[in-house]
N, C-alpha and C positions, 0 to 999 in steps of 0.2 A: 780680399784679406788683409789684417793691420795687420805693424810688425812682430801685435805680442800675437798673435797667432801666428806667424809666421813663428816665430822662437818657440811654441808650444808643440807645433810638429816636428824642427826639428828634432825638439828632446825626446817627443816623440817616436820617429824615422831611427837616429840615434839607437834608443834603447830596442826597440825592436830588431837592427844587427841585422837589416835587409830589404829589397824594397817589396818582395812579396808576402815578409812578420809583420810590414806596417799598411801595409795593403788590408791584411787579413784584422789585424786592431783596429781600423782609424774606422772599419765599412764600410773598405773605397776597393775599385780598379786600380787591377796592378799600373794602367796607364794612368792613372788617374797620379797618383800618388808620383811616378816618375815624373811628371808634369808639371806640380807643384814646388816641386825639388827643382828641375829647368828656372820656372821664374822665380825664385829664391835667389839660384846664381845667381840668372839677369839681372836683379835688379842692388845687388851686392856685390858683382861683376867681382865673384871671386868661388872658385868651385870650391864645395865645400868634405865634399866624398869622392872619392874612387865607387863604380860600382857597378854587380851583379843586379841579375834578377835576385841570386841566392844569396848577396856576403854586399856585405857595406863597408871600407875603409878608410876614416876619415882623413882632412887633409889636416895641413896646422892651420891650418884660418880655420881649417870647421871645429877642432878639436876646443879652440879659442873662444868660437862661435855658439858652441854646448856648453864650457864652462861656466863662461858669462852671463849668455843665457837664462841657465839657470839661475842664479846671480838675483838675476832683471827679476826674474817668474816668481823667486821667495820675499824678496821683499815687497815683490806687487800682492801676492797673498799675503804677508807684515802689517800691512796699510790697511789693505781690506780687513782685517780679523779687527785692527787696533779700532777701525772705526765705529765697530760692534758693540756688544753688547756683552762684557767677559763670561759671560753663561750663552753667548748666541750658541748655535751650531757650531758642529766643525764641519766644513768642508774642503773638497779635495783631495787628492789624489797622494798617497803614500806604501813608496817600495819597500819589503822587508829582504833582508835574502836571511839562512841561514843554514846549516850542515841536515841533514835528514833527518838523522837519529834524534838530535835536540830538541831541530824544527818541528818532526811530527807528535812529540808526547807531550812538549812543550810553549813554543812558542804559537802551535794551530791552533790549541784550546784557548788560549790564550787572548790573541787575536780575533777566532771567533765570539771571544766575548764584548772586546772591544768595540770588537763592530758593530754589535747587534746594544751598543748603549748610543755610538754615534751612526744611525743608519746615510748619511750625507758623506760621508770616508769611503773611498772608492781605494779601495784593500789589495797588493798582488807579494801577495809569498812564493819568491824564491827560492825549491832548498836545491842545493846543490852538497856534491861528495866532500869540496874544498870548499872555507866562503872565500865569495868574492871579493875583489879586490873596491870599492864602491863608486869611484870615480870611471872600473872600466867598465859597470855592471847598469851606472845608473843609478844605483838602489839611493833608497835615501837612510835605511837604518840596518847594519851589518850588525850579527851575532854573531861572536867571534869571543876564543878560546883566548886567554892573557890579555895580559894590556897590553893595544895598540903601540906599536911602536915610531908609529907618524906622529910628529904633535900635528897636526890637520885635522887629527878628531875626538870627536869628546868622545870617552869611558864613561858611561855611570854602570852599574857592576849588577849585575844578577844575584850571582850564586856567588857564595862562598867550595870550590870546587882544588879537588886535587885527583892527580891520577893514581891509582892502586894497581898492584903487583899483584896478581889471584890467577888461579888455579882450581878444576876439579879436583877434590879429591881422589874420585881413578884415576889422572891423572897424578896423584902424588905417590899412588903405588906404589912401591917398587922404583917410584924415577930416580935417580942422584942425587945426593944431601944439595942440600940451596940453606948456608949459610954469610954466603958476600956477594953483592953482583955482579964481581967475577966469576960467581957459579956458574950463570945463565948461560956461560959460553954449553955448556958438556946439553943445554938445557933444546929440546921444541917450545920454540919460540912462535907465538901467534900474532901475525905482525902486519899492522894495516901499515898499506903499501902504495906514500905520496907519491915514490918519482920509483925509475924504474930503475931497481938497485934487485941488488940479494941477502940484502942484511936491512940491517934498522944501526940506528945510532938511541938506544937509551942513557937516560939520565938521571942521576941519584944522588943525592946530599945525608950528610947525616953529625950534625956538629959542627960547622964548618968544610968538615973530607965528602968532599965529592969526585962520583965516578963514571964514563958517560962509558958502555960496553956495546960493544961490539953482539949482535947477538941475531941467529939468522932462525928458521925453521922451512921445511917444507912446504904449510901451510897462510899459506897470506892474502888479501881481499882486499880490495879498496875501499871496501866498509865494512864500517867499524860494528853493528849491530848483524855482519854478518861471520868477522870474528870474536864476538860475544857468543853465538852462536859454536862454531867450535870447539871455545874453551870450557863449555858448560856439555860438551860431549863427552867436551879429555884428553885432546887433543893438543894439547900444552899451556905454556904461561903466558899471558895479557898484559900489559898497561892498560889497564882504563878509565876514563872518572868516574869519582863517584856517584854524581846524578844516577850514571848508567848500570853500575855495576851491584847500587846498593841493596838494593829490593834480592838479589842471590845470593848477595854477602850474609845476607843479615837468614834467609833461609837455609843457609849454610848450601849451597848448590856449588858455590863457591867459597874459600878459601882466601886470605892474606896471605902473604911473604913477606919476608925480610920488614915486617911494617916501623923496624928503627931506623927504614932508611925511607927517604921520602923523593917523589918524582918532585919536578919546581914546577912551580904556580903554575894551576889551570883557571883562574879564576874564570867566571864567566862576567864575558860586558855585553854590554847594547852600545855601540859604537854609531858618528853619525858625523859630518863635516862642520867643524867651528866654522861661521861663519860669523856675520854680523846680529842676521836679524833671524833666529829660527824658527821658522811660520809657527803657527800656534800648536795645528794639526800634531807634527812632530815631535814637540815638544810635552803634549796631552798620551802618549801614545809608547817617547819610554819611560813616562812616571808611571803610565801603570803596570810595563813587565816586569819594573823594578819593584811594585809594589804587590801584586797580586801575584809573582814567583815568592812570594815568602812563605815558607808552609808545605811545597809541596813537592821540598825535597829532604827528604831528612837532617840534621845537621850536620858535618863530618866528627869519627871519633879521635876521637882523642889520639897522638898520633906519637904507633907506640903500642901499641893495645891491638895485644893478638884479636884474632875472631880465628877460631876451628870449629869444626866441621860436628 
């Protein structure tokens, strides 16, 4: 096996997260994968990973080999791309991470179309409740809400978006008055639970005034689509992205509340690691996502315009 083969093998091993997972993905026996890792470590003279059959944790040397190896493989792919005609077929692997809701509704159909256009690509879409770190997950492209704070990531905006405070008309019948974000303390709020807590903090802005409100309610979920269903059934108020709530708002199944107050920026971006050479397949995929997202979601309504049932 060449050094390049070893780099590619270790990338797959790290992405799989275990010897068993790597054996399954590579179509090899568990013993064959274990033996190959031992031979690689013997050749390099360092231990790359602590492992059992079910889990794998990289040593500092393994982390360095993984990171530099990914850059070397990308440089090699870019070199090979540059030798070919610009219109030649795209090849290689792309791993995309997105959240379940947005990933199912938008990213999956777009990647389906992109894959049909480029049959030489292997595309892996990983959907999770909450976004994964690209470095931790071994991903190439992440779909994120909000501009990432990490300067090592390049961000391309896919969709203008904000979170809408809304509830079903049947919840609002007989509910306490709601004229200010502070009034949410007396309402049943539906929480998308990211951490183990009995409450959530919702942040609002109006003309430079900022309010952070501690909200709570007896119903919550770690899944945004479940919270959306609970809101439609009249169980309380939710804070949900425009891309997800706009159809129910337009039908009158949900009503926007406190439209003069707005939640902080929640535009949706495709992000990828900043590097010297971006493989042509990644550039093409991100460019396609940016272009193909246009028109899939209606434009954001004017701020402060009330929609009623």
